[in-house]
N, C-alpha and C positions, 0 to 999 in steps of 0.2 A: 746619680740620677738627675742631677740639676739640668733644667732647661731642655727637657727631652719629651717628645710626644711618645708615650709608651703604649697606648692602646687606642684603637678605633673600631667601631662596629658599623658594618654596612659597606656599601659599595659593590656588593656582589648579589647575584640572584638567589643564591643559596644562603640560608640562615647561618650565621657565624656564632660560635660560642666563644666569648672572650676568655682568655686565661689571665689569672691574676697571680702576681707574685707579691711577696711582702718586701717592704723597703723601710729603712729607718729614716725618720724625719729628724731634722735638727731645728732648733729654734730659729725662726726667720725664713724657713722654707715656705715657698708659695706653691699652691696647687690650683690648677684650673681644670674643671670638669665642664666640657662643653659639647654642644651638638655640632654636626657637620656644617650646619648653617653658619657657624662662626669660623671653625678652623679651615673650612674649604674656601672661605672668602678672603682670608687674611694670611699674610706671610707669618711663618713661625717666629721670625725675629721681632715682629710687631707684638705678638702675644707675649713673648718673653719680656720685652721692654715694658709693656703695660703692667706686668706683675711686679716690676721693680718700683712702681709708684707707691707712695706712702698710703694714699687713700684708695683701697681696693674697690670700694663701692663706685667711686667716680671712674676708676679705670675700667671696671666692668661695663658701666654705661657707655663709655666712649668706645670700647671694643664693639659692643652691640650696634651702636650707631654706625661705626666705620664698616662693619660687615654688611649691614643693610644697604648702605650707600654703594659699596663696591660690587654687590651682587644684583642691584636693581637693574632691570625689572624682573629678574628671575630669582628673587629672594626665597630662600628656604627658611624654615623656622630657625630662630636664633635663640639658643638657651645656654646659659653659663652660670657657674658658681665658681667664685674665686675666694680662696681663703689662705691665711697666713698662719702657720704653726707657731705658737708663741712660746711654749714651754714643754719641758720633759717631765714636769711634776705630774704625779697621778692626782686624781681627785681628792684622795685622802690627805695628800701633802699640801695641796693648794690652800689658799686663804678661803675664808667663808665666802659663799657666793653673794654677790651684791643683790639685795632685795630692796625694792622701793618700799618705804614705810606706808602702812595703811593709815587711814585717818586717825584711828585710835592710838597708833604709835606716835603720831605727830602731836598728840596732846588734845585731839578732838574727841568728841564723844560719839557713840553710836547714833544718837539722835541727830547730831550734826551731819554725819555721813548719810543718813536716811533723808534728811532735808535736802542735801545736795543732789541726791539721786532723784528725788521728787521734783526739784527745780529743773533738772535736765530733762526729765520726762515731760514736764509741762512745756518746756521750750521746744523740744525736738519730737514730741510724740506724734504730731501730725505728719512728720516726714517718714515715720516708721510704717504707716499703713495699718490696715485692719488685720490683726493676727488670726482671724477666723478664716 
């Protein structure tokens, strides 16, 4: 199933019901879910090449920009999600999730955390507007 467009919805006047099949993913496989504003504007080879990039966030931004430029002035909406499958491990087998420490875990006290929140509210409160 590598490097294959497997499903698209749209392009006809009658509603289509997409069919879904299961597929096994291997570590390193990349998936691209996108709107026709992207895949209709760019060649499949360009989409595949972009997924080979190390930084998928940057590749996704570049694809969206290229699709917009190539379809101008008749641009459609351009939406995409790109992700890389990293492991076959289940959630139970994987390491503990990475959690940023709270101020109390960093050795700070609750009072210090509240003081920091109070300072932020004083500094940015006027930008938040009236909550009423």
